KOLGU-955193 format. One record per residue: residue number from 1; x, y, z of N, C-alpha, C in turn. Coordinates in nm, 2 decimals. Each point is the difference from the previous one (the first is absolute). Layout:
<kolzas>
(NUM,(X,Y,Z),(X,Y,Z),(X,Y,Z))
...
</kolzas>
This chain:
<kolzas>
(1,(9.37,9.02,10.88),(0.12,-0.06,0.02),(0.06,-0.06,-0.13))
(2,(-0.09,-0.05,-0.09),(0.05,-0.05,-0.13),(0.06,0.12,-0.08))
(3,(-0.07,0.11,0.00),(0.05,0.12,-0.07),(0.13,0.04,0.05))
(4,(0.02,0.00,0.14),(0.13,0.04,0.06),(0.11,-0.10,-0.04))
(5,(-0.04,-0.12,-0.01),(0.10,-0.11,-0.04),(0.05,0.02,-0.14))
(6,(-0.10,0.03,-0.09),(0.04,0.02,-0.14),(0.08,0.13,-0.01))
(7,(-0.04,0.10,0.08),(0.07,0.12,-0.01),(0.14,-0.01,0.05))
(8,(0.02,-0.08,0.10),(0.13,-0.03,0.05),(0.09,-0.08,-0.10))
(9,(-0.07,-0.10,-0.07),(0.08,-0.07,-0.10),(0.04,0.09,-0.12))
(10,(-0.09,0.08,-0.05),(0.03,0.09,-0.10),(0.09,0.12,0.04))
(11,(-0.01,0.04,0.12),(0.08,0.11,0.06),(0.15,-0.05,0.01))
(12,(0.02,-0.12,0.04),(0.14,-0.05,0.02),(0.06,-0.02,-0.14))
(13,(-0.08,-0.03,-0.10),(0.06,-0.01,-0.13),(0.03,0.13,-0.06))
(14,(-0.07,0.11,0.04),(0.02,0.13,-0.05),(0.11,0.07,0.07))
(15,(0.05,-0.05,0.10),(0.12,0.05,0.08),(-0.04,0.06,0.13))
(16,(0.11,0.04,0.07),(-0.01,0.05,0.14),(-0.09,0.13,0.00))
(17,(0.02,0.09,-0.10),(-0.07,0.13,0.01),(-0.16,-0.03,-0.01))
(18,(-0.03,-0.08,-0.09),(-0.15,-0.03,-0.02),(-0.05,-0.07,0.12))
(19,(0.08,-0.09,0.07),(-0.04,-0.06,0.12),(-0.02,0.10,0.11))
(20,(0.09,0.09,0.01),(-0.01,0.11,0.11),(-0.13,0.08,-0.03))
(21,(-0.02,0.03,-0.12),(-0.13,0.08,-0.04),(-0.12,-0.07,0.04))
(22,(0.00,-0.13,-0.03),(-0.12,-0.09,0.03),(-0.02,-0.01,0.15))
(23,(0.10,-0.02,0.08),(-0.01,-0.01,0.15),(-0.04,0.13,0.06))
(24,(0.05,0.11,-0.06),(-0.04,0.13,0.05),(-0.15,0.03,-0.03))
(25,(-0.05,-0.04,-0.11),(-0.14,0.01,-0.03),(-0.09,-0.09,0.09))
(26,(0.05,-0.12,0.03),(-0.07,-0.09,0.09),(-0.01,0.06,0.14))
(27,(0.11,0.05,0.05),(0.00,0.07,0.13),(-0.10,0.11,0.00))
(28,(0.00,0.08,-0.11),(-0.10,0.12,0.00),(-0.14,-0.05,0.00))
(29,(-0.03,-0.10,-0.07),(-0.14,-0.06,0.00),(-0.04,-0.05,0.13))
(30,(0.09,-0.08,0.06),(-0.03,-0.07,0.13),(-0.02,0.11,0.11))
(31,(0.07,0.11,0.00),(-0.01,0.10,0.10),(-0.10,0.10,-0.03))
(32,(-0.08,-0.01,-0.11),(-0.09,0.10,-0.04),(-0.13,0.00,0.09))
(33,(-0.06,0.11,0.02),(-0.12,0.01,0.08),(-0.12,-0.07,-0.08))
(34,(0.01,0.01,-0.13),(-0.11,-0.06,-0.08),(0.00,-0.15,0.02))
(35,(0.11,-0.06,0.00),(0.00,-0.15,0.02),(-0.05,-0.04,0.14))
(36,(0.03,0.08,0.10),(-0.05,-0.02,0.13),(-0.15,0.01,0.01))
(37,(-0.05,0.10,-0.07),(-0.15,0.01,0.00),(-0.06,-0.11,-0.07))
(38,(0.05,-0.04,-0.12),(-0.05,-0.11,-0.08),(0.00,-0.13,0.08))
(39,(0.11,-0.02,0.07),(0.02,-0.13,0.08),(-0.11,0.01,0.12))
(40,(-0.01,0.11,0.06),(-0.10,0.02,0.11),(-0.14,-0.03,-0.05))
(41,(-0.03,0.05,-0.12),(-0.14,-0.02,-0.06),(-0.02,-0.15,-0.03))
(42,(0.11,-0.07,-0.05),(-0.02,-0.14,-0.03),(-0.01,-0.08,0.12))
(43,(0.07,0.03,0.11),(-0.02,-0.07,0.13),(-0.14,0.02,0.06))
(44,(-0.04,0.13,-0.02),(-0.14,0.03,0.06),(-0.10,-0.08,-0.08))
(45,(0.01,-0.01,-0.13),(-0.10,-0.07,-0.09),(0.01,-0.15,0.03))
(46,(0.12,-0.05,0.02),(0.01,-0.14,0.03),(-0.06,-0.04,0.14))
(47,(0.02,0.09,0.09),(-0.06,-0.02,0.14),(-0.15,0.00,-0.01))
(48,(-0.06,0.10,-0.08),(-0.14,0.00,-0.02),(-0.05,-0.13,-0.06))
(49,(0.07,-0.04,-0.10),(-0.05,-0.13,-0.07),(0.01,-0.12,0.09))
(50,(0.10,-0.01,0.08),(0.02,-0.11,0.10),(-0.11,0.01,0.11))
(51,(-0.03,0.12,0.04),(-0.10,0.02,0.11),(-0.14,-0.02,-0.05))
(52,(-0.04,0.06,-0.12),(-0.13,0.00,-0.05),(-0.03,-0.09,-0.12))
(53,(0.10,-0.06,-0.05),(-0.02,-0.07,-0.12),(0.00,0.10,-0.12))
(54,(-0.03,-0.05,-0.12),(0.00,0.08,-0.12),(-0.12,0.10,0.00))
(55,(-0.10,-0.02,0.09),(-0.11,0.10,0.01),(0.05,0.14,0.03))
(56,(0.12,0.01,0.06),(0.05,0.14,0.03),(0.05,0.07,-0.12))
(57,(0.02,-0.07,-0.11),(0.04,0.06,-0.13),(-0.12,0.06,-0.08))
(58,(-0.12,-0.04,0.04),(-0.11,0.04,-0.08),(-0.06,-0.10,-0.09))
(59,(-0.11,0.03,-0.07),(-0.07,-0.09,-0.08),(0.08,-0.05,-0.12))
(60,(0.00,-0.13,-0.02),(0.07,-0.06,-0.11),(0.15,-0.02,0.03))
(61,(0.04,0.01,0.12),(0.14,-0.01,0.03),(0.06,-0.14,-0.01))
(62,(-0.09,-0.10,0.03),(0.05,-0.14,-0.02),(0.04,-0.03,-0.14))
(63,(-0.08,0.05,-0.10),(0.03,-0.02,-0.14),(0.12,0.07,-0.04))
(64,(0.02,0.12,0.06),(0.12,0.08,-0.04),(0.13,-0.07,0.06))
(65,(-0.01,-0.05,0.12),(0.11,-0.07,0.05),(0.03,-0.13,-0.08))
(66,(-0.10,-0.07,-0.04),(0.02,-0.12,-0.08),(0.08,0.03,-0.13))
(67,(-0.04,0.12,-0.07),(0.06,0.04,-0.12),(0.15,0.03,0.02))
(68,(0.03,0.07,0.12),(0.13,0.03,0.03),(0.09,-0.12,0.03))
(69,(-0.06,-0.10,0.07),(0.08,-0.12,0.03),(0.01,-0.07,-0.12))
</kolzas>
């Protein structure tokens, strides 16, 4: 969302043509199958974590999550 906001800000300063190009690219990304697969995988991983705790991620997962956070 932050990236989109910055893109919007810079896009509006670049003019209507750049804005249209940016919104077209965003629509392409949002409707892509790859994004849907990625989102589905993320939801599945989150469901596993909530159901089983970090043990579902494998050995050392708690340390990995602490580093990410």
